N, C-alpha and C positions, 0 to 999 in steps of 0.2 A: 320525324314523325313522333315527337315527344312534346308534352306540355307539362305545366306545373313547375316544380322546382328542380328536382334532381336531373332529369333529362336535359332541359334547357341549360342548366349550369354546366353539365358535361360538355354539351356542344358549343357553348360559349367559350370554354377553355380551349377546345380544339380550334375554334375560330380565331381566338386571340393568338394562337400559335401559327396561324397562316392558312388553315383549312378554308376552302370555300364551302360555306354551310348554307344549305337550302332548307328552310323550315317549312314543312308541309302541314297545312292547317285546314280544318273544317271550314267551308265557306260560311256556315251559319255561326258566326261569332269567333271562330278561331280558338286559340289558346285561352283556356278559362281565366288565366291570370291577367289578361288584358282588362278584365273587369274587377280585379281584386283591389279595390280602393274604396274610399280615398286613402292616401292622396293620389292625385293624377297630375301629369304634366298638362300645361294649358297652352292653347294657341295665343297669339298676340292679342286676340279679341277677348280672351278670358274663358273661352269654352274649353272643356276638358278633352284631352286626347287619350293617351295610354296611361295605365296605372304605373306608379313608381315601382311596384313589384315586378311587373312585366319588363320594365326598362332595366331592371337590375340584372337580368339573366339572358338577355336576347340581343346583345350587340353583335356586330360582325356577322350578320346573317341576312339572307334574302328570304322573303316570305312568298309562298305560293299557296293558293287555295285549291284543294282537290276533294271531290266527293268520292270516298272509297266505295260507297255502295253501288256506284255506277260502273258499268263495264269499261267505259272510256277512262274513268278515273283509275281503275285498277291497271289498265294497260299503260297509263301514263306513269304510274309508279314503277312498273316493270321496265319501261323504257329508261327511267331515271336510274334504276339499279344497274342497268347495262353500263352506264357511264360513271358509276359511283364506286368509291373505295369502301365507304362505311355507311351503314344505316343504323340509326339509333331510334328505338321505339320504347314507349312505356305503357303499352296496353296490357290489360289482364291477360295472363297466359291463355291461349286458345282463341282469342278474339280475332287476331289477324289470320289465323289458320282458317277461320270461317270465310274469310274474304279471299283466300288463295294467296296471302301475302306473308306466310310464315317463312322462317329460315329455310325449311326444307323446300318450299316452293321457290324462293328467290335464289337459292344457291344453284338451282338448275339454270337460271337466267345468267348468273354471274358467279362462277365457282370461286373467284377471288374476293367476293364480298365478305366484309367483316360486319356481322349482324349483331348489334348490341342490344340486349333487352334489359330494361330497368323496371323492376316490379317491387311490389311490397314484400313478397315472400319467396320469390324465386320461381323457376320453371317446374320444379318437382316437389314432392312432399305433400303432406295432408293439407297444408294451408295455401297451396299454390294458387288456387282460384280466388282467394280472398283479396279484395282491393285494400290498399293501405296508404294512408297519408303519414307524413312525417311525425306528427304528434302522437298518433296511435302506436307507431313503432317506438317512439321514446318511452311510451308507457309500457309496452309489452316486452321490450328488450332491456329493461333495467335502468335506463338512463333517468327516467322521471323518479323512480324509487329513490335514487341516490342524490337527487337534486333538491335543494331547499334547506331551511333551517332544521336543526336537530328535532325539535318538537313541533314542527309545522307540518303542513300537508305536502304531498308530492308536488313538484313545480316543474313546468316545462322550461327548457333552455330559451333564452331571449330571442334567438334566431333559429331557423329551421335547420339545425345542425345535422340532423340525420339525412335530410335531402342533400345538403352540401357535401357531406362526407361520401355519400353514395355517388354523387356526381364526380367527385375526385377519384374514387376507386374505379368507376366506369371509364373515366378518361384515361387513367393509367392502364387499365386492362385493354382498351382499344389500341393504345400505342404499342403495348407488348404484342398484340395480335398482328399488328402491321409488321413488326420485326420478325415475327414467326413466318408471316407470309413471304417476306423477303427470302427466307431460307427454303420454304416448302413450295411456294407458288400457289398456296391454297388459302382461302379465307376460313373463318370459323365462327361459331356462335359464342358470344360473350354474355354470360348470364350473371347479372348483378342485382342484388336485392337490398331494399332498405333494412330488412331484418338482419341479414348477415353483416352488412356494413356497420350497423349499430352494435351488434355483438362484438365484432372485431375491435371497435373503438372503445370498448369497455377496458381494454389494455390492462393496466396494472390492477384496477379494481377487479376485473375478471380473473386475473392471474392469482390474486390474493385468495379468491374463493376456490379456484381449481387446485392451487398448491396447498393452501393453509386451511381450507374448509371454513373460512371466516366469512359470514354474511356481512355485506356492506351496510352502512346506514347513512342517513343524511347528516351532513356536518357543516352546512352553510358554506363559507369560503375556506374552511380549514381543510388541511390534507390529512388523510388517515395515517400516513407513515412519516411525515416531516413536521417538526415543531421548532420554532414558529414558522408558519406558512399560511397566513390568512390576513383578512382585513382586520385592522385594529383601530379603535377609536382614539382620536386626538381631542384637544380642547374644543375645536370648532368643526371638525369633519372627520374623515376616515383616511387611512393610508394602508396600502397593501405592502406587506413585508414578508420576505421569504429567505430564511437562513437555511440553505440547502446542505450545509455541512458544518462541522464543528468550528472550523476557522471563521466562517461567516458569522456564526453565533458569537464568537469571542469579539469580533469586530463590532457587531451590533451592540453588545453590552458596553463596550468602550464608548461608542457614540452616545449611548443613553446614560452614560455615567453610572452604570450598574456593573462595574468590573467584577465584583464578588460573585455575581451569578455564574460567570464563565468557569469558575473553579469549584463551585458548589457541587458536590457529588450527585445531588438530585437532578442537576441540569447539564452536567459536563459533556455528555454524549447525546447524540440524537435519540438513542434508545431510552436514555434517562428522561429526556424531555417529552417523548411520547407518553411514557408511563406517568409523568407528573404534569401533563398538559394543563390541566385546570389552574393549578396554582401559579405556573409560570405565566400563562396568559393574563391572569389577574395582575401580577407584578408588572409586566410590560405595559399593560393598559393604564394602570395607575400612573406610571411614569410619563407615558405619551400624553396623557390628559393634562399634564402641567403646562404644555405649550401648544401653540396653534399649528395647524397643518404645515403652513409655509416654513415655519421654523424647522420642523423635522425633515421636510423635503430638502431644504438647503443643508442641513446637518449631515444627511446621508449621501448627498451627491458626491460621487468620486471616491467613496470609501470601500467599494467592492461588495457591498451588501445589496442584493436585488431589492428594489422597492418601486412603488408607483403611486401616483395619485389616482383617485377614482374619477374618470372623465365621463361626462355625458357625450352624446353623439356629436353635438355641435362642437364641443371642445376637441373631440377626436379629429374631425375634419379640418380644424384650424391649427392642429398640432404641428409645430415647425418641422419635425422629422417626417411626418406623414406628407406634408407639402413638398419637402425637399426630395422625397423619393417618388414624387409623381403619382401619388395615390388618389388625387382628384383630377379628373380629366374633363375638359369641356369639348363637346361635339355638337354638330348641327343636326337637329331633327327636322324631318321634312315638314312637319306642321308646327311643332312647338318652338322651333328656333333653337337657340343655344341652350343645351341642358348639361348638367354635370353628372358624370358617372364615376364609379369607383375604378381606379386604375388597376394595372396588372401587377401582382405581387412578386413575380419572378423576373429578375433582371439578367441579361446575357451580356457577355463581354463583346461579342461580335454582332449577332443578329439583334434587331430592335423591333420586337412586336409592337403593334400599335392598334388603337381603336380606329379601324378603317371606315366604319359606318355605324351610325346610330341604330338602335332597334327598329325594325321595319314596321310599316303599317300592314294591316291584314291584306294579304294578296298583292302587295305593292309590286312584286317582281314576277307575277305569274306569266305575263306575256313575254317578258324579257327572257326568262328561263326556258320557256317552251320553244322560243324561236332560236336563241343563241346556244343553248345546251343540247336540246333535243332535235333542233332543226325542223320543228313543225312550221308548216306554211300558214299563212293567214287564214285560208279556207278551213284548215283542220282546226285551228284554234277557235274559229267561229262555230264550227260544228260541236266542239266540246262545250262551248258556252250554251249552245242551243239544247243540248241534252242534260244540262245542269251538272256536267262532270267537273267543271271548274267554276 
C-alpha cells in the first residue's frame, strides 16, 4: 500500500530478497509514478507503457487494484492482512485510521503483523500531518543547504536520495521487526520518516555541528575535513582525487612529481592541508592541467591513491566492473518486451537473489491473488467488480 519512491523502493528490496510482494493500488490510475515521464518503456508498436521511474522501483511484485473507500475493498485488505507478514504504507498519518485500516485496527486481525509506515515527518510531533516529498525534506533537513558550489545557490542531489535512504532504513527496520517477532511472537508498528532518515544521514556533517558547533557550508565536491578530496581540473577534463591519509598524500605528490609538497610543513599533515586548502588546491590544479585526463588516470592506476574519472550515466552502465558484477539485468515485460533494469547490489555466497518478474501492469494480478491467496470464488470476485471494490 505504498506509492512514490521510498515505499516502493523498500518493498522492492524485500522482493529482491525473496518476499512475495503484493502491490495494492487505486483502480483509478494506480501509483502516481506510473505517469512520471517521459521517458516511458514502449510496446513493439511504439506506444508508451510504464514510466522508467515506475520501472526502477517495482520489480518482483504483483499488482492488484482495490478501492479502499468501499466496504468490499476494506474487507479485502483485512483478508490479505490475515495471510501476510508485513504491510507497508506511506499515507499521511491518520488517513488509514479513517478507513479502519490503521495499525491498531489491523493488529486485531493479525497480531503477528509487522505494519511499516513511511511518511514525511513521522507518526507523532507537530509536523506529523504534513505531507512531504523527497526534495522538500532535502531542503528542510539540511541536505540542500550543504549541496552545491560555495558561492552558488542550494542544489538538490541528482537522485531522490532521501527517498532511497528512507526505503533502506525502512527495509532494515522491517527485517529487525521480523527477528523480534521470532522471539516474541508479536508484530509491531515500524515508524519511518523522510525527515528522520535525512537527519540521520547528515552523519559526519551533523556530528561536526553537534560536537564542534560548526555550521556547515556548501563546498562543491570538496570535503570539509580532508584535503585533497575533490574534483580537480586536468588539461581537457576533470578527475576525482581523494587522499584520505598522509601516506596517500605522499604517494600522490610522487605521482604528480611534486615530492617537495609532501615534506612542506604547510601540507605535511591533513590538519595542515585543511588549514592551507586554497593554496594546495591551486598547486595541484596547475600541475594536473599540464596533462590530459587519460595521462593522469593511467599514472594513478595501481598506486594506492583513490581516484576516479567523472562518468555520465551511459558510461556508468557500460563500465566493465558494473557489467562484470551483473548490475545491468534484462527481463521480459508483459507489454514492452525485453527491458533493462538495474541489478541487485548485494551478492551472497550461497543464495542467489534474482529478478523473478518485471514490474507489473496496473491490476495485472488482481484475480490471481484473490483466487490463489485469498481463496475467493469467481462469483465473489464478480461481486467485488460489480460494487467497484476492485
